[in-house]
C-alpha positions in Angstrom: 0.0 0.0 0.0 1.4 3.4 -1.0 1.3 6.4 1.4 -0.8 9.4 0.6 0.8 11.9 -1.8 3.0 14.3 0.1 3.5 12.1 3.1 2.2 9.4 5.4 -1.3 9.2 6.9 -4.6 10.7 5.9 -4.9 14.2 4.5 -6.1 16.9 6.9 -9.9 17.2 7.0 -10.6 13.7 5.5 -13.9 12.4 6.9 -14.2 8.9 8.4 -16.7 8.0 5.6 -14.2 9.0 2.9 -11.5 7.1 4.8 -13.7 3.9 4.8 -14.4 4.3 1.1 -10.6 4.7 0.4 -9.8 1.7 2.6 -12.4 -0.5 0.8 -11.1 0.6 -2.6 -7.5 -0.1 -1.6 -8.5 -3.6 -0.4 -10.3 -4.3 -3.6 -7.3 -3.2 -5.7 -5.0 -5.4 -3.5 -7.2 -8.4 -4.0 -6.7 -8.1 -7.8 -3.2 -9.6 -7.4 -1.4 -6.7 -9.0 1.3 -5.9 -6.5 3.3 -2.7 -6.7 6.5 -3.0 -8.8 9.8 -3.3 -6.9 11.5 0.0 -6.1 14.6 0.2 -8.3 16.4 2.7 -6.1 16.1 0.9 -2.8 13.3 0.5 -0.3 13.3 3.6 1.9 16.2 3.4 4.3 17.5 0.2 2.7 19.8 0.4 -0.3 21.5 -2.4 -2.3 24.7 -1.4 -4.2 27.7 -3.0 -6.0 25.8 -6.0 -7.3 27.9 -8.4 -9.3 27.5 -12.0 -10.5 30.5 -14.3 -10.9 30.4 -15.7 -14.4 29.5 -19.4 -14.0 32.2 -21.9 -14.9 29.9 -24.8 -15.5 26.8 -22.8 -16.4 24.4 -24.5 -14.0 24.7 -22.1 -11.1 26.0 -18.6 -10.3 26.9 -16.6 -7.2 25.5 -13.1 -6.6 27.3 -10.6 -4.3 26.3 -7.1 -3.2 26.2 -4.7 -0.2 23.0 -3.9 1.7 23.0 -0.6 3.7 20.5 0.3 6.3 20.3 4.1 7.1 17.4 3.5 9.5 17.3 3.5 13.3 15.8 0.0 13.3 17.2 -3.3 11.9 15.7 -4.9 8.8 16.0 -8.4 7.4 16.6 -9.7 3.9 13.9 -12.3 3.6 14.6 -13.6 0.1 16.1 -12.9 -3.3 14.1 -13.7 -6.4 15.9 -14.3 -9.7 12.7 -14.5 -11.7 12.9 -16.7 -14.8 16.8 -16.8 -14.5 16.8 -19.6 -11.9 16.2 -20.4 -8.3 17.9 -17.9 -5.9 18.6 -18.5 -2.2 20.7 -16.9 0.5 23.8 -19.0 1.5 26.7 -18.7 3.8 30.2 -20.3 3.3 32.2 -21.2 6.3 35.2 -23.3 7.1 34.8 -26.3 9.4 37.6 -28.7 10.2 39.6 -27.1 7.3 36.9 -27.7 4.8 34.9 -24.9 3.3 31.2 -25.6 3.2 28.2 -23.8 1.8 24.9 -23.8 3.7 21.5 -22.1 3.4 21.6 -18.9 5.4 17.9 -18.2 5.8 16.9 -14.6 6.5 19.8 -12.2 7.0 19.6 -9.3 9.5 20.8 -5.8 8.4 21.7 -3.9 11.5 20.3 -0.4 12.2 22.7 2.2 10.7 24.8 -0.6 9.4 25.5 -2.8 6.4 25.9 -6.3 5.3 28.4 -7.3 2.7 27.7 -10.4 0.6 31.1 -11.6 -0.5 33.0 -14.7 -1.6 33.8 -17.0 1.4 30.8 -15.6 3.4 27.2 -14.6 2.7 26.1 -14.7 -0.9 23.1 -15.6 -3.1 23.2 -18.8 -5.1 21.2 -18.8 -8.3 20.7 -22.4 -9.3 19.1 -24.2 -12.2 20.1 -21.3 -14.6 17.7 -21.1 -17.6 20.3 -19.6 -19.9 24.1 -19.0 -20.1 25.5 -15.9 -18.5 28.4 -14.2 -20.3 30.8 -11.5 -19.2 29.1 -8.1 -19.4 25.5 -9.4 -19.2 23.2 -7.7 -16.8 21.0 -9.8 -14.4 18.0 -8.3 -12.6 16.9 -9.8 -9.3 14.5 -8.7 -6.6 15.7 -8.4 -3.0 12.8 -8.5 -0.5 13.3 -7.1 3.1 10.9 -7.5 6.0 10.3 -3.7 6.5 11.5 -2.1 3.3 9.8 -4.4 0.8 11.0 -5.4 -2.7 13.9 -3.7 -4.5 14.9 -4.3 -8.1 18.6 -4.8 -8.3 20.8 -4.9 -11.4 24.0 -6.9 -11.3 26.8 -7.2 -14.0 28.3 -10.5 -14.8 32.1 -10.6 -14.4 34.7 -13.4 -14.7 35.6 -14.9 -11.3 39.2 -13.6 -11.8 38.0 -10.0 -11.8 35.4 -10.5 -9.0 37.3 -9.3 -6.0 38.6 -6.2 -7.8 35.1 -5.4 -8.9 33.7 -5.8 -5.4 36.5 -3.5 -4.0 36.2 -0.8 -6.6 32.7 -1.1 -7.9 33.9 -1.8 -11.4 
């Protein structure tokens, strides 16, 4: 549901009858299954930047990395990442146990208040599995990052070879 133009809450002088009519109309529109499109700039106080996909070696799966910043006074949570028709996306965490690096599902990831979370090789990342087409260097991938408080955000990521990945993450390209 979008706020009233010019700010949040009801406009001054709105009668309760008008408010009920607006509420019913908004509920009817919401029931039509036509959700608002993702915000391409970020969802309010949450911003995603520096998105990059490591070019797949075998072509079946790819890793997506980015930074999520929270300028708000309250924490938020990355609930999911949706890769649309590109493949199945899920949050993962790599860690080393007994000298062996393992990748595990991460579940929701908290973004601290006035903080940030970096998704990087060897740590948190998004795996896109069952790719529906080949990703080549220079391609652009669009995913949707959904947070608990901020909602959906459309994120564009460039595909780079793994050999250039760390440099790209450090410099932004």
